[in-house]
C-alpha atoms as one frame of an Amber mdcrd trajectory, in Angstrom:
protein
 -22.197 -29.804-280.483 -19.848 -32.660-282.513 -19.508 -33.272-285.299 -18.281
 -36.332-287.306 -16.409 -36.739-290.175 -14.427 -39.945-291.907 -11.332 -41.199
-289.716  -8.755 -42.044-291.876  -8.050 -45.817-291.299 -10.967 -48.022-293.192
 -13.172 -44.777-294.342 -15.025 -45.331-290.663 -16.983 -42.246-289.060 -16.146
 -41.694-285.775 -16.978 -37.980-283.426 -13.678 -36.014-283.267 -13.989 -36.439
-279.613 -14.206 -39.926-279.691 -10.528 -41.139-277.282  -7.797 -42.452-279.554
  -8.040 -45.725-278.070 -11.416 -46.386-278.824 -10.708 -45.205-282.588  -7.938
 -47.622-282.337  -9.738 -50.439-281.043 -12.464 -49.974-283.667 -10.163 -49.871
-286.420  -8.509 -53.028-285.041 -12.059 -54.617-285.022 -12.802 -53.265-288.471
 -10.230 -54.605-289.918 -10.703 -57.789-288.656 -14.545 -57.826-290.044 -12.798
 -56.805-293.079 -10.379 -60.028-293.506 -13.637 -62.208-292.847 -15.677 -60.940
-295.207 -12.338 -61.537-297.794 -12.209 -65.102-296.299 -16.325 -65.475-296.847
 -15.917 -64.195-300.312 -13.142 -66.691-301.189 -14.573 -69.590-299.513 -18.062
 -69.313-301.608 -16.115 -68.837-304.657 -14.260 -72.168-303.822 -17.812 -73.664
-302.790 -19.283 -72.695-306.259 -16.315 -73.908-308.023 -17.206 -77.280-306.599
 -20.945 -77.117-307.164 -20.187 -76.196-310.738 -18.459 -79.183-311.118 -21.380
 -81.328-309.733 -23.669 -79.218-312.186 -21.896 -80.962-314.698 -21.672 -84.179
-313.709 -25.232 -84.213-312.641 -25.963 -83.079-316.770 -23.635 -85.440-317.856
 -25.718 -87.828-316.190 -29.184 -86.581-316.532 -29.748 -86.315-312.720 -32.199
 -83.670-311.615 -30.687 -80.213-310.685 -31.892 -80.497-307.005 -31.512 -83.157
-304.580 -34.379 -82.347-301.434 -32.475 -84.958-299.254 -29.065 -83.828-299.863
 -30.439 -80.001-298.984 -32.593 -81.290-296.012 -29.480 -83.197-294.287 -26.878
 -79.751-295.007 -29.521 -77.034-293.553 -29.819 -79.818-290.472 -25.999 -80.208
-290.835 -25.535 -76.235-290.739 -27.929 -75.555-288.111 -26.023 -77.659-285.539
 -23.001 -76.371-286.456 -24.801 -72.838-285.859 -25.942 -73.346-282.854 -22.343
 -74.645-281.804 -20.862 -71.508-283.014 -23.271 -69.624-281.170 -24.816 -68.014
-284.338 -28.603 -68.019-284.855 -29.410 -71.371-286.837 -32.149 -69.271-288.086
 -29.836 -67.414-289.915 -27.709 -70.072-290.826 -30.692 -72.048-292.656 -31.858
 -68.862-294.675 -27.853 -68.240-295.481 -27.718 -72.071-297.006 -30.733 -71.926
-298.648 -29.744 -68.721-300.322 -26.752 -70.313-301.551 -28.546 -73.433-302.738
 -31.202 -71.618-304.288 -28.056 -69.990-306.312 -26.666 -73.562-307.055 -29.738
 -75.104-308.328 -30.366 -72.080-310.593 -26.732 -72.891-311.877 -27.319 -76.244
-312.354 -30.555 -75.845-314.287 -28.258 -73.352-316.512 -25.885 -75.992-316.710
 -28.357 -78.875-317.911 -30.078 -76.595-320.334 -26.564 -75.674-322.090 -25.910
 -79.484-322.243
């Protein structure tokens, strides 16, 4: 019977009898994933800084929080980018819809406070 424990790198669980080269490769890949996750978070933060500015601009000029035509163009553009990147376009669309919903919520909050 093999037991699992947490390895010292990245807190990942790997069976004790796993080949050291496999453990090292797993660690290397997980470090890359962690770096990509950090970059995604930072990119989203930058995106939301821009959309907050858009929200204030819209509120100051009495424009609606949502722009369905722009959103549709963005979704189509992101789906194409996803296809080109070999990423499931449906997943990319779901992600963008989630982000758009959050942006609209922020814009509505900004408009109410203006």
